[in-house]
N, C-alpha and C positions, 0 to 999 in steps of 0.2 A: 723824382722827376718823372713826368709822364710824357710819352711821345705818341703821336697819332700818325704813325708811318709804317714803314715796311722794308724789306727784302734782303737778299744776300747774293752776291756775285763774285766772280773772280776776274775783275778787269785788270789790265796791266797796272803795276804799281800797287796802290793800296788794295788790300783784299777785304771784301765785305762778307765773305763766307765765314760763319761762326766756327770756331774751333770745336772739335767734337766733345771735349769734356764739359762745355757749358751749353746746356740744352734748352734752357728756358723752362717754363712751367706748363708743359703739356699735360693734359688730363690723363691720369693713369688708368690702367686696366687691372682688376675690375673697378668700377666706380659705383659707389652707393650700393655695394653688394652684388652688382651685376657680374655675370660671367662674361668672358670674352665674346662668346657667341651672341649673348643678349645685347652687349654693347655694340657689336658689329651690326646687328639688326636695327638698332636705334639710329646708328649713323647712316645706314642705307636709306631709312625712311626720311631722315633729315635732308639727305642729298636729293631725294626725289622731290621734297617740298621746295628746295631751292631751285630745282629745274622748273617746277611748275610756276614759281613766282618770278624767276629772274632770267631764264633762258630765252633768248631771241635768236631764231634760226634764219638761215638764208640771207644773212646781212652782207651787202656789198661793201667792199673797201676795207675789210678787216685786215687783210695782208698789208695794205698801204700804211696802216697805223704803225708798222714796224720800220718804215723807211726812215733813214737818218734825217734829222732836221738840218744839220750843218750842210751847207751847199757843197763844199768840197768833198765831204764824206758821201753825200748822196750821189754826186757824179762818179766818184770812185766805185761806189757799189754797183752802179749801172754798167760801168766798164767791166767790172769783175763778173757780173752775171753772164755777159756775153762770152767771156773767156772760159768760165766754168762750164757753161753749157757745151761748148765745143770740146773741152777736155773730158767731159763725162759722158758724151754721147755714146762712146764705145761701151759704156756700162749700162745703157738703157735696156738692151735686150736681157741682160742678167737681172736687172731690176724687174722687168716685165715677167720673167719666170717666177720671181718671188711673189708678186701680187697675183699672178695667175693661180697660186695656191688658194687664194681667196676668191670664192665664186660670187658673182653678182646675185645669184639666187641661192638655194632653191626657193620656190614659191613659199610664202608664209604657210606654216602648218604642215608642209609636206615631210614625209619621212626621209631620213638621211640613210644612205646605203652604207654597207660595210666598207666599201671603197672610200666613201666620204670620210669615215671615221679614221682611216689610215693616214689621211692628210690632216695634220693638226695646225691650229692657229699659230703655235709657236714655231712651226717650220718656216714662217716668213720673217721671224725676228732677225735671224742672222743676215740674210740678204739686205734687209732694210737698214740695219745698223752699218753694214759695210758700205752701202750706197752713201749714207750720210757722212761716213768717214772719208770716202773718196771726194765728196764735195768739199769737206774741210781741207783736205790735202790740196785740192785744186785752188782753193782760195789762198792758202798759204803760199803757193807757188805762182800766184797771179801777177806778182810784181807790184801790187797795191799794198796799202798798209791798213789792214783791218784792226779793229779795237780788241778783238778776241776771236777765238774759234769755237764753234759749237760742235761738240763731239758726243757720241752716245757712250753711256757707261758700259763697261765691258760685260757686266752681268745683265742679262735680260730675264724677264719673268722672275724677278727677284723680290724677296721680302726685305724691306728697308729696315736698317738698323734704327732702333728706338721708335719705330712706328707704333701707333696705338692699337693696331690690329695686325693680324698675320696676312692681310691682303697683299697680293703680289703686283708689282708694277711691271708692265710689259717692256717698255723701253724708256729710259731716263736720259735726258739731254743735260749736259753740264757745260759751263763756260771754261775754256782753257786758254792759257797764255799763247800768244801768237807764235812764240818760239818753240812751243812744245812739239815733240815728235808725234806725228799722227800715224798710228799703226794701221795697216791695211792687210787684207788677206787673212790667212790663218794666224799671222802674227798678232792680229787684233785680239784674238781670243787666247793667246798664249800668255804664259807668265813665267818669269825667271825663278819664281819660288820653287823650292825643291820638294815640299810636301803639300799634301792636299789642304791641310789646315793653314799653312802659310799662304797658299794661293787664295783661299777663302778670305783670310784676314786682309790680304792685300787688295782684294777686289770688293770689299764690303761697300754697300751703297747707303748713303745717308741723305735724308731729306734736306739737311743743311747745305748740301753741295749741289742740289738739283736746280737747274733753271726751268725746265719744262718737262712734262710727262707726255708720252705718246701711248695712247690706249688703242690696241689693235683688236679687231674682231674679224672673223673669217668671212662673214657674209655682209653684203650691203643691203640688209633688210631693216625694216623699221624697228624690229625688236632688238637686233644687234646694235643699231645706232643708239637706241634708248639706253641700252645697257652700258655702252661705251661712255655716254655722257654722264651716267650715274657714277661710274667708277672714277672718271676724270675729276668730277666735283669732289668726291671723297678724298682722293689723293692730293688734290690741290689745296684743300683745307689744311692738310698736314704741312705743306710747304709754307703756308702763312704762319702756322704755329711754330715752326722751327727756324724760320728766317725772319729776324726781328726788324729788318729794314725793307720789307717787301710792301710796296704800295698796291701793285696789281700783278697778275700772273698770266702767262700764256700756256696753252696746251694744245695737243693735236689728237684727233681720232682718225684712224684708218680702218674703214669697214669695207671689206671687199676691195674694190678699186677706188673707193671714194675717200678722199682726204678732206677733213674739216678742220679749219683753224679756229681756235677758241681763245677769246680774250676775257679774262675775269676782272671785272671792275668792282667798285664798292657797292653798286646797286644794280648790276646787270651781268649777264654772261652773253657775249656776242659770239655767235657761231657763224662762220662764213658760209657762202654758197659751197656746195660740194664740188671738189676738183677731181676730175677723172685721171687717176695715175696710170691708166692704161694708154693714155695719149701722151705724145711728146709735150704738148702744151701744158698738161697737168704736171708732168715731171719738172718742167721748166718753172712752173709756179712754186713748187716745193723748193727748188734751187734758189729762186728769188727770195723766198722767205728766209732761208738759211743764210744767204748773203746779207740781207738787210739786218738780221740779228747779229751778224758778225761785225758790221760796220756802225751800227746806230749807237746813240748815246745810252749810257747806263739807265737813265730815267725812262727811255723808250722800252727798255726790257722790264720795267716795273720796279726798279730799285730806287730807294730814297737817297739822294746824294748827301743829305745832311746826317745820315747815320752810317758809319763805316766800321767794319770789323778790322781791327789791327791784329795781325798774326802775332806780332811781338809788341807789347807784353801780353797779348791774348785778351783783349777787352774791346768794348765798343767805344768809339769816339763819336760824340753827338753834338751837333751845332744847334743852339737854341737862341732865338731872338731875345735880346735883353729888354726888360721892362723899363730900364732907365733911359728915357728918350734923350736926355741931355748929353749922353755919351754916344749918340748915334753917329755912325760914319757919314760924312757929308756926301759921299757918293752913293753908298748903298741905302742911306736914309734909315738905317737900322744897325744897332750894335749887336754883334753875334758873340755869344759866350760858348765856349767849348767845354763839355763835360766828358768824364770817362767812367765807364761802368763795366764790371764783370759779373753783375748780378741782375738777372731779369726776373722781376717779381711777378709780372703778369704778361703772358704772351698773347698774341692775337689768335685765339683758338677758334675763330670763326672767320667766314669769308666775306661777309657783307656788313656794312655799317662803317664806323670810323676806324676800325682796326687799331684800337688803342693798345699800346704797350706801356708798361710801367717798369722803369729801371731804377735801381738804387745807384746813384751816381754822385761823383764829387768833382 
């Protein structure tokens, strides 16, 4: 059976995130005699071609594409935005200190001083992840009923398990159940595991579990923004490859003070206008995005509702329209058959086109 669909999420109830033992058929390393370095170079060039062909920048309204369709959910999200902004304003200064580590300059081509080199890009990861966690905590305590929480993975600047290259993801966002405890402060980076190996195993990051990737660069320069787009394209391709019910994907770049929201479709990449995180208005837009993602329908996140991952017995549940029109449901006008599969013959190891997957199903 072949399916032309997509993604993987953790909504309440049925879980669509694939279990770790079943990975799909991602292309291995090396391929056709290539070394990992050679393969990485090929993928970088491919990502750049995709940017040249599909990227559209400074697009208005990208954020609004995440807004819930359901009227009640949309209204609840708007109330929550106001609540969360008020609850998190106390953290705005802390957030500002984080992004101040990212300079809007230096001018292109200028030399960076020794002092510049002492402040690393990764120094901003921790404050950024804590801010996102505080937003999730405020959503959880808002009195409204979100569909999920968006929280950052505990490990930043991390090599993803089962990735095709050793490239490192700066910050990874994942969907969490609304009842989950949202750790904040130093607790966020703590682990109850007693040994280093146990902590590493507990906090391993999988592309199968990731909703969206945040690529961070220190400067808001054209070269850093171009580099951020290129990395985001490469990493999002792996999301498609590992999540077999993904239709489209979201991603963020943060270069200096500038936030860019990216939406990956089957024949385009839409990049929003740059939002200035040094302003309260810019931070509120980031909060708005996180709230919308928390309240919107699964299909607004990019997941195919006809393909679901069942944690038990650990397989995919797939709805397919029947070819037998005589058995069509009188209301739906189509009969739907449900198949089950724990074997993915072909995964969508590319980002554009039909995103066809092939399952061995019964």
